[in-house]
N, C-alpha and C positions, 0 to 999 in steps of 0.2 A: 059496257063496263059493269063489273059485278058490284054487289053491295059493299063489300069490304073496301074496294078501290074508291067507290064514291064517298064512303064515310071518311076515308083517309084524306081524299082531296078536299072535302068540306072542312076537316080539322086543320089541314094545312092552310087553307084560305083564311080561316078564323085566326090562326096563329100569326099569319102575315098581317092581317088587319089590326091585331092587338099590338104588334111590334111598333114602337114609336118611330115615326118618321122624323125628318129634320125639324119640321115645324112643330111636331109634338114634343121633341126633345127640348126645344126652346121654351115651349109652354111649361114643361116639367121644371126646367131651370127657373123660369120666372115664378112658378108656383112655390118652389122650394127656396127661393132667394132669401127669405126671412130666416129660415133654418140655417142656411149656409152663412149668413151674416152673423148669426149667434155662434156658430162654430168658429168663425174667424175671430170674433171678439173673445171667445173662450180660449183661443190659442194665443191671446195676448197681443194681437196686432191692432194698431190704431185704425181709424176710419179710412184714411187715404190708402194705407197699405192693404187694408181689407178690400177696398174697391179694386186695387190692382190684382189681387188674388182672384177675386170673382170675375174680373175681365179675362184673366188667363183661363179660368175654368170654363167660361162661356165659349172661348175659342176652341177648347178641347171638346166641348159639346158639339160644335159645328163639325169638327173632324170625325166624330164618332157616330154620325147619323146612321140609323138603321142597324146598329151593332148590338142592340139590346133586345132581350126576349120579352120583357115586360116593363111596365112603369116602375115597379118595385126594384127591379135590377138597375134601372136607370138612376133612381134615387140613391141606391147604395153606392153606385159608381160615382155620382156627383159628390157625395159625402167623402168618399175615399180620396177622390182627386183634390177636393178642397183641403182636407187635412194634410195630404202630401205636399200640396203647394204652400201651405202655411209653414210646414216643417222646412221646406226649401228656403223660404223667406228668412226664417230664423237662422239657418245655416249660413246663408249669404251674409247676414248681418254679423255673425260671429267671425266669419272670414274677413269681412271688411274691417271690423274693429281690430282683429289680430294684425292685419296688414298695416292698418293705420298706426298701431302701437309700434310695429317693427320699423316703419318709416321714421317715426319720431325718435326711436332709440338710435337708429343709424344716423339721423341728423345730429343728435347730441354727440354721438361718438365722433362724427366728422368734425363738428365744431371743437370738440375736445382735442382731437388729433391735430387740427389746424392750429389751435391755441398752443398745444404742446410743441409743435414744430416751430412756431414763432418764438416761443420762450427758449427753445433749444438754440435757435439761431442767435437770439439776443445774448444768451449765456456764452455761446462760442465767440461772439464778437467781443464781449466784455473780457473773456479769458485772453483773447489775442491782445487786447489793449493792456492787460496786466502784464503779459509776457514782454511786450514792447517796452513798457515802463521799467520792468526789471532789467532788460538788456541795457537800458540807458543809465542805470544806476552804477555808482562807483563800486569797485570790487570790495573795498573795505566795509561797505554797508551791505552789499549783496551776499557775501559769504555767510555772515551770521544769520541773515534772514532765511537763506536756503537751508542751512543746517537746522535752524529752529523750527521752521514751518513745513518743510518738505521732508526732513529726515527725523522729525520728532525728538530732537535732542533738547535738553534743558540748557540754561545759560552756563552752568558749570561745565557741562560736557562740551558745549560749543567753545568755551574758553580753553579747555584742554586741547581740543583739535587745532584751534587757531593760535594757541600760545598767548591768549589774552586773559586778563582778569575778568571774572564773571560780571563785575559792575560795568566794566568797559563794554562787554558784549551787550548788556541790557541797554546801555546808552546808545550804542550803534543800532540796535533793533528799534528803539524808539525813534531815532533820527531817520532810519530807513522807512519806517511806517509812515512818518509824517511826509517825507518826500514822495513816497508812492501814492498816498492819499491825495496830495496836491496835484500830482500829474494826472491821476485818474479823474479828479473833479474837473480839471481843465479839458479833458477829452469827453466829458459828459457822462461819465460812469458814476452813478450815485452809490454811495456806500451805506 
């Protein structure tokens, strides 16, 4: 072997011996743990979340054994992975809070929709009771009520249509309202 080849082999052996092994990577991680904790705290995570982040980083260290040229590259990589893992933690929290707000909003809408459906059913039931009560009413009382409340005619106009005096129309309207109110109260519809 010539001198150049021997020097190259010697440099290659030194480079391999300087390359951190799995055990050395864990030593680097342990040595840099304080710095990594400060990074986690600086990224705004509490202690328990910080421990979770560092645990994930340590798992990544075990997966990356032998992948680094030097200790300095390993430290850079540890810092980069720690920062990225902290950012992922913040993103997952934002997503969680966004989803929680969406669930609460939908729940409120569902309650509102259910409440609206119940109210709609009650109104429909009450409307049917009013219709039944109107069907049972005498025609002499029903005609003025229909013309006044459904056709928006005043008592003079209703009197002209029915051939009655306006005061007679007002008397029949009052009597019809009283009878209708009594029947609706008997059926449980509150006015």
